[in-house]
Every structure is written in structure tokens, then in C-alpha cells.
C-alpha positions as CSV (number, residue, x, y, z in Angstrom):
1,M,32.3,8.0,-16.1
2,L,29.7,6.8,-18.5
3,R,27.5,4.9,-15.9
4,T,27.8,8.1,-13.6
5,A,26.4,10.2,-16.6
6,L,23.8,7.7,-17.3
7,I,22.8,7.6,-13.7
8,L,22.5,11.5,-13.8
9,K,20.6,11.4,-16.9
10,F,18.1,9.1,-15.2
11,V,17.7,11.4,-12.1
12,F,17.4,14.5,-14.3
13,N,14.5,12.8,-16.0
14,I,12.6,12.0,-12.9
15,L,13.2,15.4,-11.5
16,E,11.9,17.1,-14.7
17,R,8.9,15.1,-14.8
18,T,8.1,15.9,-11.2
19,Y,8.5,19.7,-11.8
20,K,6.6,19.8,-14.9
21,V,3.0,18.5,-15.6
22,N,3.0,15.3,-17.6
23,H,1.9,16.1,-21.0
24,F,0.7,12.8,-22.8
25,P,-0.6,13.0,-26.1
26,P,-4.3,12.8,-27.0
27,H,-6.2,9.8,-26.0
28,Y,-8.1,7.5,-28.0
29,P,-10.4,4.8,-26.8
30,M,-8.8,1.5,-27.7
31,Q,-10.6,-1.0,-29.8
32,R,-13.4,-2.4,-27.4
33,A,-14.7,-5.2,-29.6
34,K,-11.2,-6.9,-29.9
35,R,-10.7,-6.7,-26.2
36,A,-14.1,-8.1,-25.1
37,A,-13.6,-11.2,-27.2
38,R,-11.1,-12.3,-24.6
39,T,-13.5,-12.8,-21.8
40,H,-15.9,-15.5,-21.0
41,L,-18.3,-14.3,-18.2
42,I,-22.0,-14.6,-18.3
43,Y,-24.3,-11.7,-19.7
44,H,-26.4,-9.4,-17.5
45,P,-28.8,-7.7,-19.9
46,N,-31.0,-6.2,-17.1
47,M,-28.3,-5.4,-14.5
48,K,-26.8,-2.0,-13.6
49,A,-23.3,-1.3,-12.1
50,L,-21.9,1.7,-10.5
51,V,-18.4,2.2,-11.2
52,T,-16.4,4.9,-9.0
53,G,-13.1,6.1,-10.6
54,G,-14.9,4.9,-13.9
55,N,-12.6,7.6,-16.0
56,G,-9.4,6.2,-14.9
57,F,-7.0,3.5,-15.9
58,I,-8.4,0.4,-14.3
59,G,-12.1,1.9,-14.0
60,S,-12.3,2.7,-17.7
61,H,-11.5,-0.9,-18.8
62,L,-13.9,-2.2,-16.3
63,V,-16.6,-0.1,-17.7
64,E,-15.9,-1.1,-21.2
65,L,-15.9,-5.1,-19.9
66,L,-19.3,-4.5,-18.3
67,F,-20.8,-3.0,-21.3
68,S,-19.6,-5.8,-23.3
69,K,-21.6,-8.1,-20.9
70,Q,-24.8,-5.9,-21.5
71,Y,-24.7,-4.5,-18.1
72,S,-25.9,-0.8,-17.8
73,V,-23.2,1.4,-16.4
74,R,-23.3,4.4,-14.0
75,C,-20.3,6.4,-13.1
76,L,-19.7,8.9,-10.3
77,V,-17.4,11.5,-11.8
78,R,-16.2,15.1,-10.8
79,K,-17.4,18.0,-13.3
80,T,-13.6,18.2,-13.9
81,S,-12.9,14.8,-14.6
82,D,-11.2,13.9,-17.7
83,L,-13.7,11.8,-19.7
84,T,-11.6,10.7,-22.4
85,W,-11.8,7.0,-22.1
86,L,-15.6,7.1,-21.7
87,K,-16.1,8.6,-25.0
88,G,-18.3,6.7,-27.3
89,L,-19.9,4.7,-24.3
90,N,-23.5,5.2,-23.2
91,V,-22.4,5.7,-19.5
92,E,-24.9,7.3,-17.0
93,L,-23.0,10.1,-15.5
94,V,-23.6,11.5,-11.8
95,Y,-21.5,14.4,-11.1
96,G,-19.9,14.7,-7.5
97,D,-17.6,12.9,-5.4
98,L,-17.4,10.8,-2.5
99,F,-18.0,13.6,0.1
100,D,-21.3,14.8,-1.9
101,E,-24.2,13.0,-0.1
102,D,-26.6,13.9,-2.8
103,A,-24.4,12.7,-5.3
104,L,-23.8,9.4,-3.5
105,R,-27.5,8.9,-3.2
106,D,-28.0,9.2,-6.9
107,A,-25.3,7.1,-7.6
108,V,-26.0,4.2,-5.5
109,K,-29.9,4.1,-5.9
110,G,-31.2,1.3,-8.1
111,V,-27.8,-0.4,-9.1
112,D,-27.3,-4.0,-8.5
113,Y,-23.6,-3.7,-8.3
114,V,-21.0,-1.1,-6.9
115,Y,-17.4,-1.5,-8.2
116,H,-15.4,1.1,-6.2
117,S,-12.2,1.9,-7.9
118,A,-11.9,5.5,-7.0
119,G,-9.2,6.5,-4.5
120,V,-6.2,8.7,-4.0
121,T,-2.7,7.2,-5.3
122,K,-0.7,10.5,-5.2
123,A,-1.0,13.3,-2.7
124,K,1.2,16.1,-1.3
125,K,-0.4,15.5,2.3
126,K,-0.7,12.4,4.1
127,V,-4.2,13.4,5.4
128,D,-5.5,13.5,1.7
129,Y,-4.7,9.9,1.5
130,Y,-6.8,8.8,4.6
131,R,-9.6,11.4,3.4
132,G,-9.7,10.0,-0.2
133,N,-9.4,6.4,0.4
134,A,-10.7,5.5,3.9
135,T,-13.2,8.3,4.7
136,G,-14.4,8.4,0.9
137,T,-14.9,4.6,1.2
138,R,-16.8,4.9,4.6
139,N,-19.1,7.5,2.9
140,L,-19.9,5.4,0.0
141,L,-20.6,2.5,2.2
142,A,-23.1,4.3,4.1
143,A,-25.0,5.8,1.2
144,T,-25.4,2.3,-0.3
145,I,-26.7,0.6,2.9
146,E,-29.0,3.8,3.5
147,H,-30.4,4.0,-0.2
148,N,-29.9,0.4,-1.4
149,P,-30.0,-2.1,1.2
150,T,-30.9,-4.8,-1.6
151,L,-27.5,-4.4,-3.3
152,R,-26.3,-7.6,-4.9
153,R,-22.7,-6.8,-4.3
154,F,-20.1,-4.1,-3.3
155,V,-16.8,-5.0,-4.7
156,H,-14.0,-2.9,-3.1
157,I,-11.0,-2.4,-5.0
158,S,-8.0,-2.3,-2.7
159,S,-4.3,-2.9,-3.4
160,Q,-1.5,-5.1,-2.2
161,T,0.1,-2.2,-0.5
162,A,-2.7,-2.7,2.2
163,A,-1.2,-6.0,3.0
164,G,2.3,-4.9,2.6
165,P,5.3,-6.4,0.9
166,S,6.2,-10.2,1.2
167,P,9.0,-10.6,4.0
168,T,10.5,-13.3,2.2
169,K,10.4,-14.9,-1.5
170,T,7.3,-16.6,-0.7
171,P,4.3,-14.8,-1.7
172,I,2.0,-13.6,1.0
173,T,-1.7,-15.0,1.2
174,E,-4.8,-13.3,2.3
175,D,-4.7,-14.7,5.9
176,I,-1.4,-13.1,6.8
177,P,-1.6,-10.2,9.0
178,T,-1.4,-6.9,7.2
179,H,1.8,-4.5,7.6
180,P,1.5,-1.6,5.1
181,I,4.6,0.4,5.3
182,T,3.4,3.8,3.3
183,T,0.8,6.2,4.1
184,Y,-1.0,5.1,0.9
185,G,-0.8,1.5,1.9
186,K,-2.3,2.4,5.6
187,S,-5.1,4.4,4.0
188,K,-6.1,1.5,1.7
189,W,-6.1,-1.0,4.8
190,Q,-8.2,1.7,6.6
191,A,-10.6,1.7,3.6
192,E,-10.8,-2.3,4.0
193,E,-11.4,-1.9,7.8
194,E,-14.3,0.3,6.8
195,C,-15.7,-2.6,4.5
196,L,-15.2,-5.2,7.2
197,K,-17.1,-3.2,9.8
198,V,-20.4,-3.3,7.6
199,M,-20.1,-6.9,6.2
200,T,-23.3,-8.0,8.0
201,S,-25.3,-5.2,6.4
202,I,-24.4,-5.6,2.5
203,P,-22.6,-8.2,0.7
204,I,-19.0,-7.2,0.2
205,T,-15.9,-8.6,-1.7
206,I,-12.5,-6.9,-1.2
207,V,-9.9,-7.4,-4.0
208,R,-6.3,-6.5,-3.9
209,P,-4.4,-6.1,-7.2
210,P,-0.7,-6.2,-7.2
211,V,1.3,-4.1,-9.9
212,V,-1.2,-3.6,-12.7
213,Y,0.0,-2.8,-16.3
214,G,-1.6,-2.4,-19.7
215,P,-3.0,0.1,-22.1
216,R,-3.7,3.8,-20.6
217,D,-1.4,3.1,-17.5
218,K,0.9,6.1,-16.6
219,D,2.8,4.5,-13.7
220,V,4.6,1.6,-15.2
221,F,4.7,3.6,-18.3
222,E,7.6,5.3,-16.8
223,F,9.5,2.3,-16.7
224,F,8.8,1.3,-20.4
225,N,9.5,5.1,-21.3
226,T,12.9,5.0,-19.8
227,M,13.7,1.7,-21.4
228,S,12.9,3.3,-24.5
229,K,15.4,5.9,-24.1
230,G,18.2,3.0,-23.6
231,L,18.4,2.8,-19.8
232,Q,17.3,0.0,-17.6
233,P,17.3,1.2,-14.1
234,M,17.5,-1.5,-11.3
235,V,17.3,-0.5,-7.7
236,G,19.7,-2.0,-5.3
237,F,22.3,-4.7,-6.1
238,S,19.9,-7.7,-5.2
239,D,17.0,-8.9,-7.3
240,K,13.8,-7.4,-6.5
241,Y,10.5,-9.3,-7.3
242,V,6.9,-8.5,-8.1
243,S,3.7,-9.9,-8.7
244,M,2.0,-8.4,-11.9
245,I,-1.1,-8.8,-13.8
246,H,-2.4,-7.2,-17.2
247,V,-5.4,-4.9,-16.8
248,Q,-7.7,-7.1,-18.9
249,D,-7.0,-10.1,-16.6
250,L,-7.4,-8.1,-13.4
251,I,-11.1,-6.8,-14.6
252,R,-12.2,-10.3,-15.6
253,G,-11.2,-11.0,-11.9
254,F,-13.2,-8.3,-10.5
255,L,-16.3,-9.4,-12.2
256,M,-15.9,-13.0,-11.1
257,A,-15.5,-11.7,-7.6
258,G,-18.6,-9.8,-8.1
259,E,-20.7,-12.6,-9.4
260,S,-19.6,-15.5,-7.1
261,E,-21.9,-16.2,-4.1
262,K,-18.5,-17.8,-2.5
263,S,-16.8,-14.7,-2.6
264,I,-19.2,-12.8,-0.2
265,G,-17.3,-11.5,2.8
266,Q,-13.9,-12.5,1.2
267,T,-10.7,-10.9,0.3
268,Y,-8.7,-11.9,-2.7
269,F,-5.4,-11.1,-4.3
270,I,-6.0,-11.0,-8.3
271,S,-2.7,-11.6,-9.7
272,S,-0.7,-13.9,-12.2
273,K,0.6,-17.2,-10.8
274,D,4.2,-16.1,-11.5
275,M,6.4,-13.7,-9.9
276,Y,9.0,-11.5,-11.9
277,D,12.2,-10.0,-11.1
278,W,12.6,-6.3,-12.9
279,K,15.7,-7.8,-14.8
280,R,13.4,-10.3,-16.5
281,I,10.8,-7.4,-17.0
282,G,13.3,-5.2,-18.5
283,D,14.7,-7.9,-20.8
284,I,11.2,-8.6,-22.2
285,T,10.6,-5.0,-22.5
286,R,13.9,-4.3,-24.4
287,D,13.1,-7.2,-26.9
288,V,9.6,-5.7,-27.6
289,I,10.8,-2.2,-28.0
290,G,13.8,-3.3,-30.2
291,T,16.4,-1.4,-28.7
292,S,19.4,-2.1,-26.6
293,A,19.3,-0.6,-22.9
294,L,22.1,-0.3,-20.6
295,Q,21.3,-1.8,-17.2
296,I,22.3,0.6,-14.4
297,R,22.0,-0.2,-10.7
298,I,20.9,2.6,-8.5
299,P,22.1,2.0,-4.8
300,E,19.1,2.2,-2.5
301,F,20.4,5.1,-0.5
302,A,20.5,7.0,-3.9
303,V,16.7,6.4,-4.4
304,Y,16.1,8.4,-1.3
305,I,18.2,11.1,-2.3
306,I,16.5,11.4,-5.6
307,A,13.0,11.3,-3.6
308,A,14.4,14.1,-1.7
309,F,15.3,16.4,-4.6
310,A,11.9,15.3,-6.3
311,E,9.9,16.4,-3.2
312,L,11.8,19.8,-3.0
313,L,10.6,20.5,-6.5
314,A,7.2,19.3,-5.9
315,A,7.1,22.0,-3.2
316,F,7.2,24.6,-6.0
317,S,4.8,22.9,-8.3
318,R,1.0,21.9,-8.2
319,K,1.4,18.4,-8.4
320,P,2.9,15.6,-5.8
321,A,6.4,14.2,-6.7
322,L,6.8,11.5,-9.0
323,I,9.0,9.8,-6.5
324,N,8.8,10.7,-2.7
325,F,10.1,9.2,0.3
326,E,7.3,6.7,0.7
327,K,7.5,5.5,-3.0
328,A,11.2,5.1,-2.3
329,R,10.5,2.7,0.5
330,D,8.3,0.8,-1.7
331,M,10.9,0.7,-4.5
332,V,13.7,-0.6,-2.0
333,Q,11.7,-3.6,-0.9
334,D,13.0,-7.0,-2.3
335,Y,9.5,-8.8,-2.5
336,W,6.1,-7.3,-3.6
337,T,4.5,-10.8,-4.2
338,C,1.2,-12.3,-3.6
339,D,-0.4,-15.6,-4.0
340,S,-3.7,-15.6,-5.9
341,S,-4.4,-19.4,-5.2
342,K,-7.6,-18.5,-3.4
343,A,-8.9,-16.6,-6.4
344,W,-8.1,-19.4,-8.7
345,K,-9.9,-22.0,-6.4
346,D,-12.8,-19.8,-5.2
347,L,-13.6,-18.0,-8.5
348,G,-12.2,-20.1,-11.3
349,F,-9.9,-17.2,-12.2
350,E,-6.9,-17.7,-14.3
351,E,-4.5,-15.5,-16.1
352,K,-5.0,-15.4,-19.9
353,I,-2.4,-12.8,-21.0
354,S,1.1,-14.0,-20.3
355,L,3.7,-11.2,-19.1
356,P,5.5,-11.0,-22.9
357,E,2.1,-10.9,-24.6
358,G,1.0,-8.3,-22.1
359,I,4.1,-6.3,-22.5
360,R,4.0,-6.5,-26.3
361,S,0.4,-5.4,-26.7
362,T,0.9,-2.4,-24.1
363,V,4.2,-1.1,-25.8
364,E,2.3,-1.5,-29.2
365,W,-0.3,0.8,-27.6
366,Y,2.0,3.3,-26.4
367,K,3.6,3.4,-29.8
368,Q,0.1,3.9,-31.4
369,H,-0.8,6.7,-29.3
370,D,2.6,8.4,-29.5
371,W,3.4,8.1,-25.9
372,L,6.8,6.2,-26.8
């Protein structure tokens, strides 16, 4: 009975967060100087970079790193965008989106680097994924080729979902044929294909992050939040493994990919060397939070049932479901692991933030900002 009650409590929390808009406490930029000290990249005082999606989780950390390396930074943002994470930074803003020709022209003109991190990760309609990820990328590439043919590098930030899950416990590499299993993954792969079509026109590098966590993240946060309430949910009855990377390590990888001549025309997984099962991740999180958490196994079929109810509630709200059928398909996979050896070899990339250290700093940030 207790186990059933806990599962129902977990399901209720998921459905409640789907129906209601997430209300996070006020955001405050993290201490930038302390983070910048972790990196060891060359300085470019006369270089200018465009970052799309620069107001988001990953993009805002990238903007901060670029500033710490004395880049000038320009961001393409909507007039309705939340610019909290860009406050206090001397960012040049171009208002518009990936479907505004004038804004795209103004955004790409005169920059040395383009870091394309904007995209659609949640949508109520499948067509919105393809429009936001594939078509939007095509438009940005076309504007860059037309208005900035001497660009030093276009770094396209894709996702492991474009490649698909690992069929076995052996992490996948960049040369394995892609097999995305969700609309989001397929749209990200189509965005990569748009890059491949114009590789002879401008220098492009594609990077594929796995699960990314760190301060400001709202996705893995849901796991930490559930853990803080005394529950450690685990999907299925077999261990499920993932590759992960802290956002600070990831953005260093982005800059390394952008600055390396060897990376032109290449695709890279940027990840930690190790893979982790969710039990291990939960154990570390529990120790960091300092609370007990009861492990509950949720059958895979139950995940789909939860997704069905979440989608039903989402139909009456203005936002996509927190968990839908496609997210459920992601969650029941045994292996979301990738091999980043190529990045380690070509770029000299190495992970600096261990998982325990990364979870500890992330949870501390959540607590400091009243998210937990």
C-alpha cells in the first residue's frame, strides 16, 4: 500500500506540473568570475560571436564564457524573451527569430563565430519541432552564407537524440548510422542534415551533447526536485544508463570545437568519459541533499499511462505536457550513452567536473535560489 501511495504521489506531481505553469523563484545570475576561472582557453579580444538561444540554460552559460575570453557577443532574441540570465552583461541584442530575414541578416553580419543553440525542445504539435529545429537552422545557414561568407566557424549545437539511443551497453560513436526515435530527435537530425548540405560553403562543426545538467537547468531539475521530496523514481526493472555532462564542461567543449581547425566538417559527442545508471545518480543526489529517499520502480507501461494523462491535461493548458508519449519512449530506453573519445583526441577536451562535484554545486545553486 505504501509503495502504491508513493507512486500515485509521484504521478500526481507530474500531472500537476503539466497542468500548471512552472513557477520558479526569481532568477539571479550566478557569480561569473568564479566559473570563468575553471577554463583555460585562448583569449580573443577582437572576435565577435553570435549566440542563438543565448538567453536559455546552455546558451547563457556560453555567453558568459565568451565574455570571460574577451569576445564581443551578440544574441538573437525575441522581444518576449526572458533575458534574466543576460542581465549585467554587455550583450548586443538583435530582436527577431529564425524566420525573420532582416533580423537574421543583422545578426550574422560582421561576426566571426556563430554558435547556434536555439531550438524547440518542447512542442504541442510535431510540425513545430521540424519548423523550429530544421527549418530554422536552414534559414540561419542561408543568411550566414549570404551575408557573412568569411565566417570563421558555424558551431551547430545538436543533441544525442539526433543519433538515437545506444543499442547495447557499448556507447555509440559519431560514425554509427543515426536512428532517432522521437520527433524531437528526428528534427534535430534534419537540422544536422541542413548543415551537411552546405559544408562546402562555410566551415561548420556539429556537436551533440548528451544529458546536460547544472545551474539554471529545468529538466534534470525535476529529478532533483523529486529526490528532495523523498522519492527516487526509477523507470523499469533494469538499470538504465546515460551519458551526462555538466554545462560548464560542455561550453568549454563548444569553444574548443569552434577554435580547432581539425574540427571543420566534423561531428562530436561532448560528454564525460563515464556513463552512469540512474540509481548511482540518485544515490549521489540523496547524499548531497542530505535526505532519505525511497526508491520506487515504475513499470515501463505505467510511464506511458502517465504520459497519456499528462497529454490529456496539456490539451487544456497552454503548454506542452511535461511527459508525453515521445518523452516516455526516451525514458524506457536502457542506454542513452555516447563515446566522446573523438573530442578528447581531436580537441584535447577533458571533463573537469566530476558527477559528484557537479551534482553538489548544482543542488547548492538550486537551494540558494529557492528552487529546492
